[in-house]
C-alpha positions in Angstrom: 28.2 47.5 56.2 31.1 45.3 57.9 33.4 47.4 60.2 36.5 45.3 61.3 37.1 44.5 65.0 40.3 45.8 65.2 42.6 48.6 63.2 46.1 48.2 62.6 48.1 51.9 62.6 45.1 53.6 60.3 44.5 56.8 60.3 41.2 58.3 61.0 40.4 62.2 60.6 37.5 63.6 62.2 35.5 66.4 60.5 33.1 68.5 62.2 30.1 69.7 60.3 28.9 73.4 60.2 32.0 74.6 60.0 34.1 76.5 56.6 37.4 75.6 55.0 39.3 78.6 56.4 39.5 76.9 59.6 39.1 73.1 58.5 42.9 73.1 58.6 43.5 74.0 61.8 40.4 71.9 63.1 41.2 67.9 61.2 42.2 66.0 64.4 44.4 63.2 63.7 45.3 60.3 65.2 47.1 56.9 65.4 45.1 53.5 66.9 48.0 51.4 67.4 46.3 48.0 69.0 44.9 50.5 71.9 41.4 51.4 72.4 40.5 55.3 72.7 38.9 56.0 76.3 35.8 58.0 76.6 38.2 60.9 78.3 39.6 60.6 74.9 36.7 60.8 73.0 34.9 64.0 75.6 38.5 66.0 75.0 38.8 65.9 71.0 34.8 67.4 71.6 35.8 70.0 73.7 38.6 70.8 71.2 36.3 71.0 68.2 33.6 73.2 69.8 36.3 75.4 71.0 37.6 75.9 67.7 34.2 76.0 65.9 33.0 78.5 68.3 35.9 80.7 67.3 36.2 81.1 63.7 34.2 83.1 61.8 31.9 82.4 59.0 34.4 82.9 56.0 31.9 84.5 54.1 32.7 86.3 51.0 35.9 84.2 50.6 33.9 82.1 48.0 33.4 79.3 50.9 31.0 76.4 50.9 28.2 77.5 52.8 26.7 74.2 53.1 27.4 72.0 56.5 29.2 68.8 56.1 28.0 65.5 58.4 30.9 64.8 60.7 31.7 61.7 61.1 31.1 59.8 64.3 32.9 57.6 66.7 30.3 54.9 68.2 31.4 51.9 70.3 32.0 48.9 69.1 30.8 45.5 71.1 34.8 45.2 72.5 34.2 48.7 73.9 36.5 50.4 71.5 35.5 53.3 69.7 35.1 53.1 66.1 34.6 55.1 63.3 32.0 55.1 60.8 33.1 55.1 57.0 31.3 58.0 54.4 29.2 55.6 53.4 27.1 55.7 57.0 23.7 54.1 57.5 21.8 56.2 59.1 20.3 55.3 62.5 16.5 54.7 61.5 17.7 51.9 59.3 19.6 50.4 62.0 17.1 49.0 64.1 15.4 50.4 67.4 16.5 52.9 69.1 15.2 54.6 72.5 11.8 55.6 71.7 11.7 55.0 68.3 9.9 51.9 66.7 11.4 48.9 64.9 11.1 47.5 61.8 11.1 44.3 60.9 14.2 43.3 58.7 16.2 46.2 59.5 19.4 45.7 59.4 21.8 46.4 62.4 25.4 48.1 61.6 28.2 46.8 64.6 28.3 49.1 67.3 24.5 50.6 67.5 22.3 48.9 69.9 18.9 49.0 71.6 19.2 51.3 74.3 17.4 50.1 77.7 16.2 51.3 81.0 17.9 49.6 84.0 14.6 47.3 83.7 14.8 46.7 80.2 18.3 45.1 80.8 16.8 43.2 83.8 14.3 41.5 81.9 16.9 40.9 79.0 19.8 39.3 81.1 16.7 37.1 82.9 15.7 35.7 80.1 19.0 35.0 78.5 20.1 33.5 81.9 20.6 30.6 82.8 17.9 27.8 81.8 15.0 26.3 84.1 13.3 30.0 84.1 9.9 29.5 83.8 7.1 31.1 81.8 5.2 31.9 85.1 8.3 33.7 86.5 8.6 36.2 83.3 5.1 36.9 83.5 5.0 37.6 87.0 7.7 40.2 86.3 6.4 41.4 83.6 2.7 41.8 85.5 4.8 44.2 88.1 6.4 46.6 85.0 4.8 50.3 85.0 2.3 50.3 81.7 3.7 52.9 80.0 5.1 53.7 76.4 8.8 53.7 77.4 8.2 50.0 78.9 7.1 49.2 76.0 9.6 50.6 74.0 12.1 48.7 76.2 10.6 45.6 76.1 10.5 45.8 71.8 14.4 46.7 72.7 14.1 42.7 74.3 12.6 41.7 71.4 15.0 42.7 68.9 18.3 41.9 71.1 17.0 38.3 71.5 16.5 38.4 68.2 20.0 38.9 67.1 21.1 36.4 69.7 18.1 34.3 67.9 16.7 33.0 71.6 13.2 32.1 69.9 11.9 30.9 73.4 12.0 34.2 75.1 10.5 35.6 72.3 7.5 33.6 71.9 7.1 34.0 76.1 7.5 37.9 75.9 5.4 38.1 72.9 2.3 35.9 73.7 2.2 37.8 77.2 2.1 41.4 75.3 -0.5 40.1 72.9 -2.8 38.1 75.4 -2.3 39.2 79.1 -1.0 42.8 79.2 -2.7 45.8 79.2 -0.7 46.9 76.2 -2.1 47.4 72.5 0.2 44.9 70.5 1.0 46.3 66.9 1.9 44.2 64.3 6.0 44.2 65.1 4.9 41.9 67.9 2.9 38.8 65.3 5.8 39.3 63.2 8.0 38.2 65.8 5.9 35.7 67.1 5.3 34.3 63.7 9.3 34.5 62.8 9.9 32.3 66.0 7.3 30.0 66.1 8.7 29.5 62.1 12.0 29.3 62.8 11.3 26.3 65.4 9.2 24.5 62.8 6.1 25.2 64.7 4.4 26.2 61.5 0.3 25.2 62.7 1.5 27.9 65.5 2.4 30.4 63.0 -0.3 30.2 61.3 -2.6 30.9 64.1 -0.8 33.7 65.1 -1.8 34.8 61.6 -5.3 33.9 61.8 -5.2 35.6 66.0 -3.4 39.1 64.0 -6.5 39.2 61.3 -8.9 38.4 64.4 -7.8 41.7 66.1 -8.3 43.8 63.2 -4.5 44.4 62.5 -2.9 45.0 59.1 -0.6 42.8 57.9 2.7 43.8 56.2 4.5 42.2 53.3 6.9 41.4 56.4 4.3 39.5 57.9 3.3 37.6 54.4 7.0 36.9 53.9 7.7 35.1 57.2 4.5 32.8 57.2 5.7 32.0 53.9 9.1 31.0 55.6 7.9 29.3 57.6 5.3 27.3 55.4 8.5 26.5 53.3 10.8 25.2 56.5 7.9 22.6 57.2 8.1 21.9 52.9 4.8 22.8 52.6 4.8 24.5 49.1 1.6 24.6 48.6 0.3 26.4 51.9 3.3 29.0 50.3 2.1 29.1 47.2 -1.2 30.1 48.6 0.0 32.5 50.7 1.4 34.5 47.8 -2.2 33.6 45.9 -4.1 35.7 49.1 -1.9 38.6 48.4 -2.8 38.7 44.9 -6.3 38.6 45.8 -6.7 41.7 48.3 -4.7 43.6 45.4 -1.0 43.6 47.2 1.0 42.1 44.8 4.6 40.6 45.8 7.2 42.7 46.7 10.8 42.0 46.4 10.9 41.2 50.4 8.5 38.7 50.3 10.1 37.2 47.2 13.4 37.0 48.7 11.7 35.1 52.2 9.9 32.4 49.7 13.6 31.7 47.8 15.5 31.7 50.9 12.8 29.3 52.5 12.9 26.9 49.4 16.7 27.0 49.3 16.9 26.3 53.2 14.8 23.2 53.1 16.5 21.9 50.0 13.9 22.5 47.0 16.6 25.1 44.9 14.7 23.7 41.5 11.4 25.4 42.8 13.6 28.7 44.0 14.6 29.0 40.3 11.6 28.5 38.9 10.1 31.7 42.1 12.6 34.3 40.7 11.8 33.4 36.9 7.9 34.4 38.2 9.4 37.5 39.9 10.9 38.9 36.8 7.6 37.8 34.7 5.8 39.4 37.2 7.8 43.1 36.9 8.8 42.6 40.6 12.5 43.9 40.3 15.1 41.7 41.8 16.9 43.3 44.5 20.6 43.0 45.7 19.5 40.3 48.0 17.5 38.3 45.8 20.5 38.8 43.2 23.2 37.4 46.2 20.7 34.1 47.3 20.8 33.0 43.9 24.3 33.3 43.1 24.8 31.3 46.4 22.4 29.0 45.3 24.2 28.6 42.3 27.3 28.9 44.2 26.5 25.5 46.3 25.5 23.4 42.8 29.0 24.1 41.9 27.6 25.7 39.0 30.0 29.2 38.8 29.4 30.4 36.0 25.8 30.7 36.4 26.4 32.3 39.0 28.6 34.3 37.5 26.0 35.2 34.4 23.6 36.5 37.2 26.1 38.7 39.0 26.4 40.4 35.4 22.7 40.4 34.5 22.5 42.2 38.0 24.6 44.5 37.2 23.1 45.1 33.5 19.7 45.8 35.4 21.2 49.2 37.7 21.5 46.6 40.9 24.1 47.7 42.5 26.2 44.7 44.1 26.8 44.4 48.1 29.7 43.1 49.6 27.8 40.4 50.7 26.6 39.5 46.8 31.0 39.4 45.6 31.5 37.4 49.0 28.7 35.0 47.2 30.5 35.1 44.5 34.0 34.6 45.5 32.8 31.5 47.5 31.2 29.8 44.2 34.6 29.7 42.3 36.2 29.0 45.8 34.2 25.6 45.9 35.8 24.6 42.9 39.2 25.5 43.0 39.2 28.3 40.3 41.2 30.4 42.9 42.2 32.9 39.6 38.4 33.4 39.0 38.1 34.2 42.6 41.0 36.6 42.7 39.4 38.4 39.9 36.2 39.3 41.9 38.4 40.0 44.8 39.7 42.7 42.4 36.4 43.5 41.5 35.2 44.3 44.8 38.0 46.7 46.0 37.4 48.4 43.0 33.8 48.9 43.6 35.2 50.7 46.4 34.5 47.8 49.2 36.8 47.1 52.2 37.0 43.3 51.9 36.1 41.4 55.3 36.9 38.5 57.5 34.2 36.8 55.2 35.6 37.9 51.8 39.4 36.9 53.1 37.7 33.4 54.2 36.3 32.7 50.8 39.5 33.6 48.6 41.7 31.3 51.3 39.5 28.6 50.3 39.6 28.8 46.7 43.4 28.5 47.3 43.2 25.4 49.2 40.3 23.9 47.1 42.7 24.0 44.1 45.9 22.9 46.3 48.0 25.6 46.8 48.0 26.0 50.5 50.5 28.3 51.0 48.5 30.8 48.3 45.8 30.5 51.6 48.6 30.9 54.0 49.8 34.1 52.1 46.1 35.3 51.9 46.2 34.6 55.9 49.4 36.6 56.1 47.8 39.9 54.3 44.7 40.0 55.7 46.1 40.3 59.4 48.7 43.0 58.0 45.5 45.0 57.0 44.2 45.0 60.0 41.6 41.7 59.7 41.4 39.8 62.3 41.2 35.9 61.1 37.8 34.2 63.1 37.6 30.7 63.7 36.7 29.8 60.5 39.8 31.4 58.9 42.1 28.6 61.3 39.9 26.3 59.7 40.4 27.0 56.7 43.9 26.5 56.9 43.5 23.3 58.5 41.9 22.3 55.8 44.4 23.6 53.7 47.2 22.1 54.3 45.4 18.7 55.5 44.4 18.5 51.8 47.9 19.1 50.6 49.3 16.2 53.1 50.9 18.8 55.0 49.1 17.6 58.4 52.1 19.0 61.1 51.8 22.1 59.6 47.9 22.2 60.2 48.8 21.0 63.4 50.6 24.1 63.9 47.9 26.1 63.0 45.4 24.0 64.9 47.6 24.8 68.1 48.0 28.4 67.0 44.0 28.7 67.4 44.4 27.3 70.9 47.2 30.0 71.8 45.0 32.9 70.6 41.9 31.7 73.1 39.7 30.3 70.5 38.1 26.8 71.1 38.3 24.5 68.9 35.0 23.3 67.5 33.4 19.8 66.6 34.6 20.6 62.8 38.1 22.0 64.0 39.4 18.6 65.3 37.3 16.7 62.3 39.6 18.7 60.1 43.1 17.7 62.0 41.2 14.0 61.8 40.9 14.1 58.2 44.6 15.3 57.5 46.0 12.9 59.7 43.5 9.8 58.0 44.9 10.8 54.4 48.1 10.1 55.9 47.0 6.7 56.7 47.9 8.1 60.7 45.7 5.8 63.0 47.5 6.6 66.0 47.1 10.2 65.9 44.0 10.0 64.8 42.7 8.0 67.8 44.8 10.4 69.6 42.7 13.8 68.3 39.2 11.7 69.0 40.2 11.2 72.4 41.2 14.8 73.0 37.7 15.7 71.8 36.2 13.9 74.3 38.1 15.1 77.1 37.5 18.8 76.1 33.7 17.9 76.1 33.2 16.8 72.7 31.4 14.0 72.1 32.2 12.2 68.3 29.2 12.4 66.1 28.4 10.1 63.4 30.5 12.1 60.9 33.7 11.3 62.8 33.0 8.1 63.8 31.9 7.3 60.2 35.7 8.6 59.5 37.5 6.5 61.6 35.7 3.2 60.2 36.8 4.4 56.6 40.3 4.7 58.1 40.3 1.3 60.1 38.9 -0.7 57.0 41.4 1.4 54.4 44.3 0.1 57.0 42.5 -3.4 57.2 42.4 -3.3 60.5 38.6 -4.9 60.6 38.7 -5.8 64.4 38.7 -2.1 65.1 36.1 -1.2 62.6 33.9 -3.6 63.5 34.3 -2.3 67.1 33.5 1.1 66.8 30.5 0.0 64.6 29.1 -1.9 67.6 29.8 1.3 69.7 27.7 3.2 67.6 24.7 0.7 67.2 24.5 0.6 71.2 22.0 2.2 72.7 21.6 5.4 73.5 25.5 6.0 71.8 26.0 10.1 71.0 26.5 8.6 67.2 24.2 6.8 65.8 25.0 4.4 62.2 23.7 5.9 59.1 23.4 4.9 55.2 27.2 6.5 55.3 28.1 4.6 58.0 27.3 1.1 56.0 27.9 2.6 52.5 31.6 2.3 54.3 31.3 -1.3 55.5 30.0 -2.2 51.7 33.1 -0.4 50.5 35.3 -1.9 52.5 34.6 -5.5 52.1 34.0 -5.0 48.4 37.5 -3.8 47.8 39.5 -6.4 50.3 37.0 -9.2 47.5 34.7 -10.4 50.6 32.1 -10.4 48.8 29.5 -12.9 51.7 30.3 -9.7 54.1 29.7 -7.2 52.2 26.3 -8.9 50.7 25.4 -9.4 54.8 26.1 -5.9 55.1 23.8 -4.8 51.8 20.6 -7.4 53.3 20.6 -6.1 56.6 19.8 -2.3 55.3 16.3 -3.2 55.6 15.8 -4.3 58.9 18.0 -1.4 60.0 15.2 0.8 58.7 18.0 1.9 55.9 17.2 2.5 52.1 19.9 2.1 50.0 21.0 4.9 48.1 23.3 5.6 44.5 26.6 5.1 46.5 25.3 1.9 48.4 24.3 0.8 44.7 27.4 1.4 43.2 29.9 0.3 45.6 27.9 -3.1 45.3 28.5 -2.7 41.9 32.5 -1.9 42.0 33.3 -5.0 44.4 32.0 -7.2 41.2 32.8 -5.3 38.2 36.8 -5.6 40.1 36.1 -9.3 39.5 34.9 -8.4 36.0 31.3 -9.9 36.9 29.4 -8.7 33.9 26.6 -10.6 34.2 26.2 -10.2 37.6 26.7 -6.3 37.9 23.9 -6.3 34.9 21.8 -8.3 37.6 22.8 -6.0 40.5 21.8 -2.6 37.9 18.3 -4.4 37.3 17.7 -4.3 40.8 19.0 -0.9 41.7 16.5 0.6 39.1 13.4 -1.8 40.2 14.2 -0.6 43.8 13.9 3.0 42.2 17.3 4.3 42.6 18.2 6.5 39.8 22.2 6.3 38.9 24.6 8.6 38.4 27.9 8.7 36.4 29.3 7.3 38.8 27.5 3.9 38.5 27.8 4.0 34.5 32.1 4.4 35.1 31.9 0.8 37.2 29.6 -0.8 34.9 32.0 0.5 32.0 34.9 -1.4 34.1 33.0 -4.5 34.4 33.2 -4.8 30.7 35.4 -7.6 28.6 34.7 -6.5 25.0 33.3 -4.7 22.8 30.2 -7.0 22.9 29.6 -6.1 26.2 29.9 -2.4 26.0 27.5 -2.0 23.2 24.9 -4.6 25.1 25.4 -2.3 28.3 25.0 1.4 26.1 21.4 -0.9 25.0 20.8 -1.6 28.7 21.2 1.9 29.8 19.0 3.8 27.1 16.0 1.6 26.9 16.3 2.1 30.9 13.1 4.5 32.1 15.5 6.6 34.4 18.7 8.1 32.4 21.6 8.5 34.1 21.9 11.9 35.2 25.5 13.0 35.3 24.5 16.8 36.2 23.8 19.1 38.9 20.3 19.5 39.2 19.1 23.5 38.4 
């Protein structure tokens, strides 16, 4: 469930439970939130009025009134201290995480406004471990040793761990869990082990995660499906697919077939490890094993196909999901809109957006951002601007990503002045531009060939404490090259090569140089850069070879192109569709076209023009 941070001119009706229809009309209390927070006194006064009215009403017996009590819509405080109201689809608190005196289950989602309730000592521990860096393990352990051993203390510690997990503070989680497991008088349960396995997995320390799992078994603590899911994810993060498969085999061996939770963790881990083909294979196995995919499963796969720019495969999965009576959630719709947005299919994205609303979901900032991205990629910046305006009119505040999308939308269409205006608006609203924000503005002026403005943006980044990374400086090298400013281009490369530099040149840096020199007809310089790659520990990729081929193709040096193509194949680099186009452009006759076609067909590795999966 997503709850917007700001509701403009919306009416909220609070219904009271255990009341009857003959008095309900006098008890409804409507109020309008006009960008002003509801105070605690307002809330208390309302409760008092409701209580008095309920006491004065009759029971409505004999009047045909429904005697069943109604669930009241409740208010809660959000992160900014404003009172908010849950919608009718309120999620129970048991599913929203740890509350005072209640156990916490891994995997339970938090609803905005429901947070762990801690004693002052628990809050002090949280502030200490989340405070300034430099607090060593011994200091924290000493403080923990001084705590009174009780159930309340244990609950507080678990609540601290929950909050740390929400903030992705893995080092403090490791310290506290280790103390609870090995140094304290508490009998730690599977929750602590699971948290420690997850923390090590997120830190790419699969060996330690594995050790914790074996320690759990030695302590005769029964692992849950979440334990296996976290261990599988840790292995996937380390790209150890065989070990992940071994965990699944162990579960089957002991009569615990993997559930949707385990499969979801496996698929998610493979996707984040850059192994989408294996993720699809696991999804198919999941269905063969008669394990019903959940909404999260389908959302993961829709995201996968969306990132691979196969939007209609994502749509096919979405339709399959509905045919299996698996109800999509707002995250599923957002993933599908994003899939079409990446391909610039704004009409289709708009259609999914309408389906989302028809299903009773209220669009949140992520949905609006996805729709804006669709118009941006399609080359309709004013369409994106209209969505940007509508979302605010509907009471949904844009975030930093929203402004970044608008900067990119204008920049893609050559409207660099409008892009800068949005960038300045973001700063005036108190949002600090990130590296990506500057990079998008830089790209806008780079497309216009405005060298001075691009240099000014890089200087602004440094003044604001953001050190330009490799991607930013690669963009500057490319800009200098396109403008024929070879001296500045080589000067920037020299600065990147300097020992201790923040931005280190990568294969993309040298690909730009090869392309620039090749287009300028400076073949000797181009070959010099290409020949230096092995010494730099860099392996030419398909872009490197294709850029080199392009230099000779433009000069119609057909024989030289064939020689380089054979070198490329011998080096184990698989050509793509772009390589084939460059080779064809080198042909001067039909005979050469036929010869080239024969050469390509006889190669051991075929040209791949489609995305894997």
